C-alpha positions as CSV (number, residue, x, y, z in Angstrom):
1,X,4.6,-12.6,14.8
2,X,6.4,-11.4,11.7
3,X,8.1,-8.0,12.1
4,X,9.4,-5.4,9.8
5,X,12.6,-5.1,11.8
6,X,15.2,-5.9,9.2
7,X,18.3,-4.3,7.9
8,X,18.4,-4.5,4.2
9,X,20.5,-2.9,1.6
10,X,18.9,-1.1,-1.2
11,X,19.5,-2.9,-4.5
12,X,19.8,-1.4,-7.9
13,X,16.6,-1.4,-9.9
14,X,17.0,-2.0,-13.6
15,X,15.0,0.1,-16.0
16,X,13.2,-1.5,-18.9
17,X,15.1,-1.1,-22.1
18,X,13.3,1.1,-24.6
19,X,14.2,0.8,-28.3
20,X,15.5,4.0,-29.9
21,X,13.4,5.1,-32.8
22,X,13.5,8.0,-35.2
23,X,11.0,10.8,-34.4
24,X,8.3,11.4,-37.0
25,X,7.3,14.9,-38.0
26,X,3.6,15.8,-37.2
27,X,3.0,16.2,-40.9
28,X,4.0,12.6,-41.7
29,X,1.0,10.3,-40.7
30,X,2.5,7.4,-42.7
31,X,5.8,7.7,-40.7
32,X,3.9,7.9,-37.4
33,X,1.9,4.7,-38.3
34,X,5.1,2.9,-39.2
35,X,6.6,4.0,-35.9
36,X,3.6,2.7,-33.9
37,X,3.8,-0.6,-35.8
38,X,7.5,-1.0,-34.8
39,X,7.1,0.0,-31.2
40,X,3.8,-1.8,-30.3
41,X,5.4,-5.2,-30.2
42,X,8.2,-4.0,-28.0
43,X,5.7,-2.4,-25.6
44,X,3.7,-5.5,-25.4
45,X,6.8,-7.6,-24.8
46,X,7.8,-5.3,-22.0
47,X,4.4,-5.6,-20.3
48,X,4.6,-9.4,-20.6
49,X,8.0,-9.4,-18.9
50,X,6.9,-7.1,-16.0
51,X,7.2,-8.6,-12.6
52,X,3.7,-9.8,-11.4
53,X,2.1,-12.2,-9.0
54,X,3.0,-15.8,-9.6
55,X,6.5,-15.1,-10.7
56,X,9.6,-16.1,-8.8
57,X,13.3,-15.7,-9.0
58,X,16.2,-13.3,-8.3
59,X,14.4,-10.3,-9.8
60,X,11.4,-10.8,-7.5
61,X,13.8,-11.1,-4.5
62,X,15.5,-7.9,-5.5
63,X,12.1,-6.2,-5.7
64,X,11.2,-7.5,-2.2
65,X,14.5,-6.3,-0.7
66,X,14.1,-2.9,-2.2
67,X,10.5,-2.5,-0.9
68,X,11.5,-3.7,2.5
69,X,14.4,-1.3,2.6
70,X,12.0,1.5,1.9
71,X,9.8,0.3,4.8
72,X,7.1,-1.4,2.8
73,X,6.2,-5.0,3.8
74,X,6.5,-7.5,0.9
75,X,6.4,-10.5,3.2
76,X,9.2,-13.0,3.3
77,X,12.2,-12.1,1.1
78,X,11.9,-15.4,-0.7
79,X,11.8,-14.5,-4.4
80,X,8.1,-15.5,-4.7
81,X,5.7,-12.8,-5.9
82,X,2.7,-13.4,-3.7
83,X,-0.1,-11.3,-2.1
84,X,2.1,-9.6,0.4
85,X,4.5,-8.4,-2.3
86,X,1.6,-7.2,-4.4
87,X,0.1,-5.2,-1.6
88,X,3.6,-3.6,-1.0
89,X,3.7,-2.7,-4.7
90,X,0.3,-1.1,-4.3
91,X,1.4,0.9,-1.3
92,X,4.5,2.1,-3.1
93,X,2.6,3.2,-6.1
94,X,0.1,5.0,-3.9
95,X,2.8,6.9,-2.1
96,X,4.6,7.8,-5.3
97,X,1.4,9.0,-6.9
98,X,1.4,6.3,-9.6
99,X,-1.6,4.5,-11.0
100,X,-1.9,1.2,-9.1
101,X,-1.4,-2.0,-11.1
102,X,-1.1,-5.7,-10.4
103,X,2.4,-5.7,-11.9
104,X,5.5,-3.7,-11.7
105,X,5.4,-1.0,-14.5
106,X,8.4,0.7,-16.0
107,X,7.4,3.9,-14.2
108,X,7.5,2.0,-10.9
109,X,10.9,0.6,-11.7
110,X,12.2,4.2,-12.2
111,X,10.5,5.3,-8.9
112,X,12.1,2.5,-7.0
113,X,15.5,3.9,-7.9
114,X,14.3,7.5,-7.2
115,X,11.7,7.1,-4.4
116,X,9.7,9.9,-2.8
117,X,9.1,9.8,0.9
118,X,5.5,9.7,2.0
119,X,3.9,13.1,2.4
120,X,3.8,14.0,6.1
121,X,0.2,14.8,7.1
122,X,0.9,16.1,10.6
123,X,4.5,17.5,10.9
124,X,4.2,18.2,14.6
125,X,2.1,15.2,15.5
126,X,4.7,13.6,17.7
127,X,7.7,11.4,17.1
128,X,5.7,8.2,17.3
129,X,2.4,8.3,15.4
130,X,0.2,6.7,12.8
131,X,-0.9,8.7,9.8
132,X,-3.7,7.6,7.4
133,X,-4.2,9.3,4.1
134,X,-7.7,8.8,2.7
135,X,-6.8,10.3,-0.7
136,X,-4.0,7.9,-1.2
137,X,-5.3,4.9,0.8
138,X,-2.1,4.5,2.7
139,X,-1.0,4.2,6.3
140,X,2.4,5.4,7.5
141,X,3.8,4.5,11.0
142,X,6.5,6.8,12.4
143,X,9.0,5.9,15.2
144,X,11.2,8.8,16.4
145,X,10.0,10.7,13.3
146,X,11.4,8.0,11.0
147,X,9.2,5.9,8.8
148,X,8.9,2.5,10.3
149,X,6.1,1.0,8.1
150,X,4.1,1.9,5.1
151,X,0.9,-0.1,4.3
152,X,-1.8,-0.1,1.7
153,X,-5.2,0.3,3.3
154,X,-8.9,0.3,2.4
155,X,-11.1,2.9,4.2
156,X,-14.8,3.9,4.2
157,X,-16.5,3.3,0.9
158,X,-19.0,6.1,1.2
159,X,-22.0,3.8,0.6
160,X,-25.2,3.7,2.6
161,X,-25.7,0.7,4.9
162,X,-27.9,-0.6,7.7
163,X,-26.5,-2.6,10.6
164,X,-28.1,-5.9,11.5
165,X,-28.0,-4.6,15.1
166,X,-30.0,-1.5,14.2
167,X,-29.2,1.9,12.8
168,X,-28.2,3.0,9.3
169,X,-25.5,5.4,8.0
170,X,-22.8,6.1,5.4
171,X,-19.6,4.2,5.3
172,X,-17.2,7.0,6.1
173,X,-13.9,6.9,7.9
174,X,-13.8,9.8,10.3
175,X,-11.0,12.4,9.9
176,X,-9.4,14.0,12.9
177,X,-6.9,13.4,15.6
178,X,-7.3,10.2,17.7
179,X,-5.4,7.9,19.9
180,X,-5.3,4.1,20.2
181,X,-7.7,2.9,22.8
182,X,-7.5,-0.9,23.0
183,X,-6.2,-3.9,21.2
184,X,-8.1,-7.2,20.8
185,X,-6.4,-10.3,19.7
186,X,-7.6,-12.6,16.9
187,X,-10.9,-12.5,15.0
188,X,-13.4,-10.2,16.8
189,X,-17.0,-10.3,15.8
190,X,-18.9,-7.0,15.5
191,X,-22.4,-6.2,14.2
192,X,-21.1,-5.5,10.7
193,X,-18.8,-8.5,10.4
194,X,-15.4,-9.5,11.8
195,X,-12.1,-7.7,12.4
196,X,-8.7,-9.4,12.8
197,X,-6.4,-8.0,15.6
198,X,-8.2,-4.7,15.7
199,X,-6.4,-1.7,17.3
200,X,-9.3,0.6,18.1
201,X,-9.0,4.4,18.0
202,X,-12.6,5.4,18.6
203,X,-14.2,3.4,21.4
204,X,-14.7,-0.1,20.2
205,X,-16.3,1.1,16.9
206,X,-13.5,2.3,14.7
207,X,-10.3,0.4,14.4
208,X,-7.2,-0.3,12.3
209,X,-7.7,-4.0,11.7
210,X,-6.8,-6.9,9.4
211,X,-9.1,-8.2,6.8
212,X,-9.0,-10.8,4.0
213,X,-10.3,-8.2,1.6
214,X,-8.2,-5.0,1.3
215,X,-8.7,-4.0,-2.4
216,X,-7.5,-0.9,-4.1
217,X,-10.9,0.7,-3.7
218,X,-12.2,2.1,-0.4
219,X,-14.8,-0.5,0.7
220,X,-14.9,-0.6,4.5
221,X,-17.8,0.5,6.7
222,X,-15.5,3.2,8.2
223,X,-12.6,1.3,9.8
224,X,-9.1,1.3,8.3
225,X,-8.4,-2.2,6.8
226,X,-4.8,-3.4,6.6
227,X,-3.5,-6.6,5.0
228,X,-3.7,-9.7,7.2
229,X,0.0,-10.3,7.3
230,X,0.6,-6.7,8.5
231,X,-2.2,-7.0,11.0
232,X,-0.4,-10.0,12.5
233,X,2.3,-7.7,14.0
234,X,1.0,-4.1,13.6
235,X,-0.2,-4.0,17.3
236,X,3.4,-4.7,18.4
237,X,4.6,-1.5,16.7
238,X,2.3,0.9,18.4
239,X,1.6,1.9,21.9
240,X,-1.9,0.8,23.1
241,X,-3.4,2.8,24.6
242,X,-2.1,6.3,23.6
243,X,-0.5,6.2,20.2
244,X,-1.6,9.2,18.1
245,X,-3.6,8.3,15.0
246,X,-4.1,11.1,12.5
247,X,-6.6,10.6,9.6
248,X,-6.7,13.1,6.8
């Protein structure tokens, strides 16, 4: 099982260079047009150079080290921008309140150097707990009131569905105060599909579990989906049964 237990030094994050241009007066449309013409190529070039999936090298490794130091999980610190690193980028953007992108924006680069801690949902919820924010689609695991893991999630999509086993309802992740109930290893088949390494918090119906599809949009039937690589070790970081799970 891969773990997030690593001691990594924060690395400097370089901001994108922005060309200095003269400001145009509001009453000079020609000057504004000329300014746009000069800056558009630079903006396009900056976007083309942004770190994104498929890239590799020292800059990607620095990004991975920084994310891991902040308790996000970018996968192996190997300099290869893969799915795990992208999902860590999403989680970071969600916590920082940035629009989520499939590449590292200049705004994210600035935030990496000046990160905000995740907003605490339940200040007195216990030293060890799991908090899930439905508005930001992010899970935060605390140990001794310190952030241990931050993960992107996908929760209930709000759509209407009918189960093959009978019964219909809306895909909503319940809010409230819960506790872990049971962990089941591997792929577990349920009426609505399959769950990987589910940690149930309401009977054996609602769980935090791995899935191969954890998009930016909330799409689950009501469970809290986490990326597969995190689901491989998540159950080792929580107490089962009994770990508090707060969903807000």
